[in-house]
C-alpha positions in Angstrom: -0.2 0.1 0.0 1.2 3.5 -0.5 2.0 5.7 1.9 0.0 8.4 0.4 -3.8 7.6 0.8 -5.1 7.6 -2.6 -1.8 7.8 -4.6 -1.9 5.7 -7.3 -0.2 2.0 -7.2 2.7 1.8 -10.0 3.1 -1.7 -9.9 5.4 -3.5 -12.1 5.7 -0.6 -13.7 9.3 0.5 -15.0 10.3 3.9 -14.9 13.7 5.1 -15.7 14.5 8.1 -13.3 17.5 11.2 -15.1 18.2 13.2 -12.4 21.6 14.9 -11.4 21.5 15.9 -8.0 21.6 12.5 -5.9 19.9 13.5 -3.5 16.7 14.5 -5.6 17.3 11.5 -7.3 17.2 9.5 -3.9 13.7 11.4 -2.8 12.2 10.6 -6.0 13.2 7.1 -6.8 11.7 6.1 -3.2 8.7 7.9 -3.8 7.9 5.7 -6.9 9.1 2.5 -4.6 7.1 3.4 -2.4 4.1 3.5 -4.8 5.8 0.2 -6.4 7.2 1.8 -9.3 10.6 -0.3 -10.3 13.2 2.3 -10.6 16.2 2.3 -12.3 18.0 6.1 -11.3 20.9 7.9 -13.6 22.8 10.9 -13.5 23.3 11.8 -17.1 21.9 11.6 -20.4 24.2 10.2 -21.8 23.3 6.9 -19.3 19.8 7.7 -19.4 20.2 7.2 -23.7 22.4 4.1 -22.8 20.0 1.8 -20.4 16.8 3.2 -22.2 18.2 1.4 -25.4 18.6 -1.9 -22.7 16.1 -1.3 -20.4 13.2 -0.6 -22.5 11.7 1.5 -19.7 8.0 1.7 -19.7 8.5 5.5 -18.4 10.9 8.1 -18.1 11.6 11.0 -16.4 13.9 13.2 -17.2 15.3 16.3 -15.9 16.3 19.3 -18.2 18.9 21.0 -16.7 22.1 19.1 -16.4 25.8 19.2 -17.4 27.4 18.2 -21.0 24.1 16.6 -22.7 20.7 18.1 -21.2 17.5 16.7 -20.9 16.4 18.2 -24.6 19.1 16.0 -26.0 17.9 13.6 -24.5 14.3 13.3 -25.4 15.6 14.0 -28.7 18.0 11.6 -28.9 14.9 8.7 -27.9 12.8 10.0 -30.1 14.7 9.6 -33.3 14.9 6.1 -32.7 12.7 3.5 -33.9 9.9 2.5 -31.8 10.8 -1.2 -31.0 14.2 0.5 -29.7 12.7 2.4 -27.4 11.6 5.6 -29.1 8.2 6.0 -28.3 8.7 5.9 -24.6 6.2 8.3 -23.0 8.5 11.0 -21.2 7.7 13.2 -18.5 10.0 16.6 -18.0 11.1 16.6 -14.8 12.2 20.9 -13.7 12.9 24.0 -12.0 12.6 25.3 -15.6 8.9 26.6 -15.1 7.8 29.0 -17.3 5.4 28.4 -19.9 7.9 29.0 -22.4 10.0 26.3 -20.5 6.7 24.3 -20.5 5.9 24.6 -24.0 9.5 23.8 -25.1 9.7 21.0 -22.4 6.4 19.4 -24.5 7.4 20.1 -27.9 10.5 18.3 -27.7 9.0 15.2 -27.3 7.9 15.0 -23.5 4.2 14.3 -22.8 4.3 15.9 -19.4 5.9 18.5 -17.6 6.2 18.1 -14.0 8.0 21.9 -11.8 10.4 20.7 -9.2 10.0 20.7 -6.1 7.5 18.4 -7.1 4.2 17.5 -5.5 5.0 13.2 -5.3 1.3 12.4 -5.6 1.4 14.6 -9.0 4.7 13.1 -10.2 2.7 9.1 -9.3 -0.2 9.8 -11.2 1.9 11.8 -14.6 4.1 7.9 -14.3 0.6 6.3 -13.7 -0.8 8.6 -16.7 2.4 7.8 -19.4 2.4 4.0 -18.4 -1.1 3.7 -19.8 0.2 5.6 -22.9 2.2 2.2 -23.2 -0.2 -0.1 -23.1 -2.6 1.5 -26.0 -3.5 -0.7 -28.4 -2.4 0.7 -32.0 -5.9 0.2 -34.3 -5.7 0.1 -37.5 -8.5 0.6 -40.5 
């Protein structure tokens, strides 16, 4: 059972968390784990891309501001991949960049959600649950 009453259960959902700050990474991974998610945490966009290709998580949560390669670089690299290699992985930008323009830039880059820091952990769990549903949605052909 989740520590937060009413928080969605994330049992079996594999989440890749890309966050450069160790304390933020630890808190978010612990919170999502308390909801049942299986969290793989990394501290760079380059490592995140490598792990995504190997592990094929259900959901990506990525910071935008990172040294060297940032979250925008990461999502562009992912969206350039074929679907069978993870190019369609549902993703949320997890960021301190919180203006309207920042939100639009993240969405245009290929993220489906923009989650401002500091995050409401209930909202974060809800976004992971919603993104995981996108992964499971059947493709309809006519």
